[in-house]
GUBATI-876502 format. One line per field, with one value per residue (C-alpha): residue in three letters; z negated, y negated, x negated. Coordinates in steps of 0.25 Angstrom, whole numbers, always signed. Layout:
! residues N
rest <- [ALA; ...]
c3 <- [Z; ...]
c2 <- [Y; ...]
c1 <- [X; ...]
This chain:
! residues 499
rest <- [MET; GLU; VAL; LEU; PHE; LYS; SER; THR; ARG; ASN; HIS; ALA; GLU; LYS; VAL; THR; ALA; SER; GLN; ALA; ILE; LEU; LYS; GLY; LEU; ALA; ASP; ASP; GLY; GLY; LEU; TYR; VAL; PRO; GLU; VAL; ILE; PRO; LYS; LEU; ASP; LEU; THR; LEU; GLY; LYS; ILE; ALA; ASP; LEU; SER; TYR; GLN; GLU; LEU; ALA; TYR; GLU; VAL; MET; LYS; LEU; PHE; LEU; THR; ASP; TYR; THR; GLU; GLN; GLU; LEU; LYS; SER; CYS; ILE; GLU; LYS; ALA; TYR; ASP; ASP; LYS; PHE; ASP; CYS; ARG; GLU; ILE; ALA; PRO; ILE; HIS; TYR; ALA; ASN; GLY; SER; TYR; TYR; LEU; GLU; LEU; PHE; HIS; GLY; GLU; THR; ILE; ALA; PHE; LYS; ASP; MET; ALA; LEU; SER; LEU; LEU; PRO; HIS; LEU; LEU; THR; THR; ALA; ALA; LYS; LYS; ASN; GLN; VAL; THR; ASP; GLU; ILE; VAL; ILE; LEU; THR; ALA; THR; SER; GLY; ASP; THR; GLY; LYS; ALA; ALA; LEU; ALA; GLY; PHE; ALA; ASP; VAL; PRO; GLY; THR; ARG; ILE; ILE; VAL; PHE; TYR; PRO; LYS; ASP; GLY; VAL; SER; ALA; VAL; GLN; GLU; LYS; GLN; MET; VAL; THR; GLN; LYS; GLY; ALA; ASN; THR; HIS; VAL; ILE; GLY; ILE; LYS; GLY; ASN; PHE; ASP; ASP; ALA; GLN; ASN; GLY; VAL; LYS; ALA; ILE; PHE; ASN; ASP; LYS; GLU; LEU; ALA; LYS; ASP; LEU; LYS; GLU; LYS; GLY; PHE; VAL; PHE; SER; SER; ALA; ASN; SER; ILE; ASN; ILE; GLY; ARG; LEU; VAL; PRO; GLN; VAL; VAL; TYR; TYR; VAL; TYR; ALA; TYR; GLY; THR; LEU; LEU; ALA; GLN; GLY; LYS; ILE; LYS; GLU; GLY; GLU; GLU; VAL; ASN; PHE; THR; VAL; PRO; THR; GLY; ASN; PHE; GLY; ASN; ILE; LEU; ALA; ALA; TYR; TYR; ALA; LYS; SER; MET; GLY; LEU; PRO; ILE; HIS; LYS; LEU; ILE; CYS; ALA; SER; ASN; GLU; ASN; LYS; VAL; LEU; PHE; ASP; PHE; PHE; GLY; THR; GLY; THR; TYR; ASP; LYS; ASN; ARG; GLU; PHE; ILE; LEU; THR; SER; SER; PRO; SER; MET; ASP; ILE; LEU; ILE; SER; SER; ASN; LEU; GLU; ARG; LEU; ILE; TYR; LYS; ILE; ALA; ASP; GLU; ASN; PRO; ASP; LYS; ASN; ARG; GLU; MET; MET; GLN; ALA; LEU; THR; SER; LYS; GLY; SER; TYR; THR; ILE; THR; ASP; GLU; MET; LYS; LYS; GLY; LEU; LYS; ASP; PHE; TYR; GLY; GLY; PHE; ALA; ASN; GLU; LYS; ASP; THR; LEU; ALA; THR; ILE; ARG; GLU; VAL; TYR; LYS; ALA; ALA; ASP; TYR; VAL; ILE; ASP; THR; HIS; THR; ALA; VAL; ALA; ALA; ALA; VAL; TYR; GLU; THR; PHE; LYS; LYS; ASN; GLU; LYS; ASP; GLU; HIS; ALA; ASN; VAL; ILE; VAL; SER; THR; ALA; SER; PRO; TYR; LYS; PHE; ALA; ARG; SER; VAL; MET; GLU; ALA; VAL; TRP; ASP; GLU; LYS; ASP; GLY; GLN; PHE; PRO; SER; GLN; GLU; ASP; ASP; PHE; ALA; LEU; VAL; ARG; LEU; LEU; ASN; GLU; LYS; THR; GLY; LEU; ALA; VAL; PRO; LYS; ALA; VAL; LYS; GLU; LEU; ASP; PHE; ALA; GLU; VAL; LEU; HIS; ASN; THR; VAL; CYS; GLU; LYS; GLU; LYS; MET; CYS; GLU; GLU; VAL; VAL; LYS; TYR; LEU; LYS]
c3 <- [+39; +45; +50; +63; +69; +81; +88; +90; +104; +108; +103; +113; +99; +84; +74; +61; +49; +45; +61; +61; +50; +55; +68; +61; +74; +87; +101; +108; +98; +90; +76; +70; +64; +59; +68; +56; +44; +33; +21; +8; +1; -13; -20; -25; -39; -37; -29; -43; -51; -42; -45; -32; -30; -30; -20; -11; -8; -9; +3; +12; +12; +20; +31; +30; +31; +37; +23; +14; +0; -7; +3; +3; -13; -14; -2; -12; -27; -21; -15; -27; -39; -48; -37; -41; -52; -56; -58; -51; -38; -33; -44; -43; -50; -51; -48; -46; -38; -32; -33; -30; -25; -28; -18; -23; -33; -26; -26; -13; -21; -8; -4; +6; -3; -5; +9; +10; -3; +3; +18; +17; +12; +22; +32; +26; +24; +38; +43; +38; +41; +56; +54; +59; +56; +64; +54; +52; +55; +50; +59; +50; +50; +41; +36; +23; +14; +22; +24; +12; +7; +20; +16; -1; +5; +15; +9; +9; +11; +19; +33; +37; +39; +40; +48; +42; +51; +45; +49; +43; +40; +39; +24; +10; +4; -5; +7; +13; +3; -1; +12; +14; +2; +3; +0; +8; +18; +28; +27; +37; +36; +48; +50; +65; +68; +69; +62; +58; +70; +78; +67; +69; +84; +84; +77; +84; +97; +92; +88; +103; +111; +115; +120; +107; +100; +108; +106; +92; +91; +98; +84; +76; +74; +73; +70; +61; +54; +39; +46; +42; +58; +50; +46; +34; +30; +32; +24; +11; +13; +12; -3; -9; -4; -11; -23; -25; -23; -33; -43; -42; -45; -55; -64; -62; -53; -42; -41; -33; -18; -18; -9; -10; -2; +2; +4; +13; +14; +30; +40; +46; +44; +38; +23; +27; +37; +27; +19; +31; +32; +17; +21; +31; +23; +13; +3; +1; +8; +11; +17; +22; +20; +30; +25; +33; +31; +43; +51; +53; +64; +57; +54; +68; +73; +62; +66; +80; +86; +92; +86; +93; +87; +96; +86; +76; +66; +54; +42; +28; +14; +18; +27; +25; +33; +44; +55; +70; +73; +64; +67; +59; +64; +77; +68; +66; +80; +84; +75; +79; +94; +89; +91; +105; +108; +122; +114; +105; +113; +124; +111; +106; +119; +120; +107; +112; +125; +122; +107; +106; +108; +104; +101; +104; +96; +94; +88; +78; +73; +68; +59; +50; +38; +38; +34; +39; +34; +31; +21; +25; +17; +9; +4; +1; -8; -16; -16; -25; -34; -35; -39; -50; -54; -57; -61; -64; -53; -41; -28; -16; -4; +5; -7; -8; +7; +4; -7; +0; +10; +1; -6; +10; +13; -1; +0; +15; +14; +1; -2; -15; -16; -25; -16; -16; -12; -7; -13; -6; -11; -25; -26; -29; -13; -10; -23; -16; -10; -21; -31; -22; -23; -40; -41; -50; -47; -65; -62; -55; -42; -33; -33; -17; -17; -24; -19; -17; -29; -39; -36; -40; -53; -51; -52; -62; -71; -67; -65; -75; -64; -65; -52; -46; -47; -33; -32; -44; -37; -25; -31; -30; -20; -10; +5; +12; +26; +33; +49; +57; +70; +82; +84; +96; +92; +82; +90; +91; +76; +74; +85; +78; +64; +68; +75]
c2 <- [-3; -9; +3; -2; +7; +13; +19; +34; +31; +22; +16; +3; -4; -5; -14; -15; -9; -19; -20; -6; -6; -20; -12; +2; +7; +7; -1; +12; +21; +27; +28; +18; +26; +22; +21; +29; +36; +31; +38; +35; +27; +30; +44; +53; +52; +36; +39; +48; +34; +24; +20; +24; +8; +7; +20; +14; +2; +11; +19; +10; +0; +10; +10; -4; -11; -26; -26; -34; -28; -39; -35; -21; -20; -31; -20; -10; -16; -22; -6; +3; -4; -2; +3; +17; +24; +28; +23; +34; +31; +45; +53; +69; +79; +94; +105; +119; +121; +107; +93; +84; +69; +61; +49; +46; +37; +25; +17; +26; +39; +44; +44; +31; +23; +27; +19; +12; +3; +0; -4; -16; -23; -19; -22; -37; -38; -34; -44; -56; -51; -51; -63; -56; -64; -55; -48; -34; -22; -12; +2; +15; +29; +38; +52; +46; +41; +31; +23; +20; +19; +9; -1; -2; -7; -16; -21; -38; -37; -52; -51; -36; -30; -13; -6; +10; +22; +36; +46; +45; +59; +64; +59; +60; +54; +47; +43; +37; +30; +24; +18; +13; +7; +0; -16; -28; -38; -33; -18; -10; +5; +13; +29; +35; +47; +56; +62; +54; +58; +49; +38; +39; +40; +26; +19; +23; +19; +6; +3; +7; -2; -15; -23; -22; -26; -37; -41; -42; -49; -60; -62; -59; -43; -34; -19; -10; +2; +9; +23; +33; +29; +14; +16; +7; +19; +29; +24; +21; +36; +41; +35; +44; +57; +50; +47; +61; +66; +55; +59; +75; +72; +62; +71; +84; +93; +91; +90; +79; +81; +95; +96; +95; +100; +88; +94; +84; +84; +79; +74; +61; +66; +51; +57; +69; +61; +51; +64; +68; +54; +55; +67; +60; +50; +61; +65; +80; +87; +101; +102; +92; +102; +97; +100; +100; +104; +113; +100; +108; +101; +98; +112; +117; +106; +110; +126; +125; +113; +107; +95; +99; +91; +98; +104; +104; +91; +97; +89; +95; +91; +86; +74; +65; +78; +80; +74; +80; +69; +67; +53; +52; +65; +58; +52; +66; +69; +58; +61; +75; +71; +65; +51; +52; +43; +48; +64; +59; +50; +62; +69; +61; +58; +73; +72; +60; +68; +81; +82; +88; +89; +100; +97; +104; +113; +106; +96; +108; +106; +94; +98; +107; +99; +100; +113; +112; +119; +118; +120; +124; +118; +132; +131; +117; +116; +130; +123; +111; +122; +129; +116; +113; +126; +128; +113; +105; +96; +91; +90; +83; +91; +85; +88; +103; +105; +100; +108; +123; +120; +120; +134; +138; +133; +136; +151; +153; +146; +150; +136; +132; +118; +107; +104; +90; +90; +74; +73; +63; +60; +61; +73; +63; +57; +73; +76; +86; +94; +94; +96; +109; +114; +114; +115; +130; +139; +137; +124; +126; +125; +115; +100; +99; +88; +79; +68; +65; +56; +64; +75; +65; +65; +80; +83; +72; +80; +93; +90; +78; +70; +57; +49; +39; +25; +25; +35; +30; +17; +24; +30; +17; +8; +1; +6; -7; +1; +9; +5; +19; +22; +31; +34; +29; +15; +13; +3; -7; -7; -13; -23; -26; -26; -36; -44]
c1 <- [-83; -71; -63; -55; -43; -40; -26; -27; -22; -32; -43; -45; -40; -44; -40; -43; -35; -24; -21; -20; -10; -1; +1; +4; +4; -9; -4; -4; +5; -8; -12; -23; -33; -48; -60; -66; -61; -70; -76; -73; -82; -80; -85; -75; -79; -75; -63; -56; -60; -51; -36; -28; -29; -43; -44; -34; -43; -56; -49; -42; -52; -61; -50; -45; -56; -49; -43; -50; -53; -43; -33; -33; -33; -22; -13; -16; -13; +1; +3; -1; +5; +15; +26; +19; +23; +10; -4; -10; -2; -6; -5; -9; +1; -5; +4; +6; -8; -8; -10; +1; -4; +8; +10; +25; +23; +28; +40; +47; +41; +35; +19; +22; +22; +7; +3; +16; +15; +1; +6; +13; +3; -8; +1; +3; -10; -14; -4; -11; -26; -22; -12; +0; +11; +23; +33; +28; +40; +35; +43; +43; +48; +49; +53; +58; +45; +39; +50; +54; +40; +39; +50; +47; +32; +38; +49; +50; +35; +34; +32; +36; +50; +50; +59; +60; +68; +72; +79; +92; +94; +81; +74; +79; +91; +81; +74; +83; +88; +75; +74; +87; +88; +77; +75; +69; +73; +62; +67; +75; +77; +83; +88; +86; +95; +85; +71; +56; +51; +61; +59; +43; +45; +54; +45; +34; +42; +44; +30; +26; +36; +27; +40; +46; +32; +33; +45; +45; +31; +39; +49; +37; +37; +28; +29; +19; +20; +22; +22; +11; +6; +1; -14; -11; -1; -12; -24; -18; -13; -27; -30; -20; -29; -43; -35; -30; -44; -49; -37; -41; -56; -53; -44; -54; -46; -56; -71; -78; -79; -71; -60; -46; -33; -20; -8; +1; +16; +15; +24; +19; +4; +0; -2; -10; -19; -22; -27; -34; -42; -44; -52; -60; -64; -73; -61; -63; -51; -51; -38; -26; -15; -4; +10; +23; +37; +46; +42; +29; +24; +10; +10; +12; -1; -9; -8; -8; -14; +1; +8; +22; +34; +44; +53; +64; +65; +66; +72; +66; +68; +54; +59; +45; +39; +48; +42; +36; +28; +17; +13; +0; -5; -11; -22; -27; -25; -34; -45; -43; -46; -57; -52; -48; -35; -31; -32; -24; -14; -12; -8; +2; +6; +10; +16; +27; +28; +32; +31; +15; +2; -9; -23; -35; -43; -54; -45; -38; -52; -49; -39; -47; -44; -29; -21; -4; +7; +20; +32; +48; +58; +60; +46; +46; +57; +51; +38; +46; +52; +38; +33; +40; +43; +27; +24; +36; +31; +43; +37; +45; +48; +35; +26; +31; +27; +14; +14; +21; +10; -2; +2; +3; -11; -17; -12; -17; -30; -33; -38; -41; -42; -35; -24; -17; -3; +3; +15; +22; +36; +44; +54; +63; +62; +70; +78; +87; +75; +67; +80; +84; +71; +70; +83; +86; +96; +96; +101; +114; +117; +110; +118; +117; +128; +122; +116; +100; +102; +107; +97; +88; +92; +93; +79; +76; +84; +79; +64; +62; +55; +54; +63; +57; +61; +64; +75; +80; +83; +88; +100; +107; +100; +109; +106; +101; +98; +108; +102; +103; +100; +97; +82; +83; +86; +75; +70; +84; +85; +71; +75; +86; +82; +70; +82]
């Protein structure tokens, strides 16, 4: 069955998977969604027998129907190779009552590698399929992890350039160093004086600038996106939820058909939306637990039905979740609005004009699969400490937010389903916060004056957790990108670079 993609804001245009991946964002500003969510055509028992690469093909072929078997398998083979430091790609570790799905074994030690290792291959294949000869310019806003994973994926890929915007003072020291030391003749990194929402809004504005697009088209450039607004990011993320279920089944932790919970640390809503798609495909999922940090706009939304970004933006120890505009939520809003593009567009326009919208009581019924929770900074650090002491297992701040929210959920709901916590980053990406959490009074005074790379070494000495190669190489890496601009100057910086 061929699956076509349509915009969440207009049904006039339908495109193939490769066209949706190339465009990134629909011409009307909407996000591409499949006309129908395909059903898994494998038995759950069969899923348990497949490798990650084999399962990736079986899941993605159902969405990306205009890619040939050879094209898709080639993309998967190039993506999920020895740049991941373990054969399983996404192993599961049991600790303190939950199963931790480790998605940080790629070369940038964050879950974004799971999709961004694949997207460049999907994109360049799509360009050939659609006879695109223009140079593809990837525009990306990052709250810390997407940027490095996208840069690593697209570095020196022929026919592409990549420009990444990040909040200059809104990422960890390791995250920033990963980006500004990125090699590749086609890479460009820009820090902005603002937060992630400013960066994301700026990128969307550039995409929607028709005059700019026309001007650059004449010069041989065409824009695309590596953010999770691109369906080529979302579809590969569905795979690891199916794989996690198969792993638990293969290990005898659950019975075939038994429902499980997934607890997902959430900022831009793409990661948990992929879990929702997996459930829609037939994966036995009981609850999707949406875990927010102190920027709890999603928690409030699930509790009240009102999405309101008019609030203080808080910098936390889990910066990849410091987001007030969760772009991928639009795909869910569209779904629970009975796929009515007019109703969805009205709400997105309200978000732009007044910063909020409220869904109807009927739409609220469509949220029954979700549970919203949040953890403050104190709870986040306490959870890192608790899991380390109880299970000798070190988790990062984002994963700790999820673990803390799950404990609240379990207590409040008296829920006994097996729970999978989606572990999105290596603890070494946030060494300062993790070190503060596991530091003990008997260790003496916390060495707050040390830089983050010294704390990496101390964390290794204290916990014995191996330091990833990606972090070891950073300490003395040369800074290659030092551009910083006002948020209002983002478009000017793009034009300057492309000239």
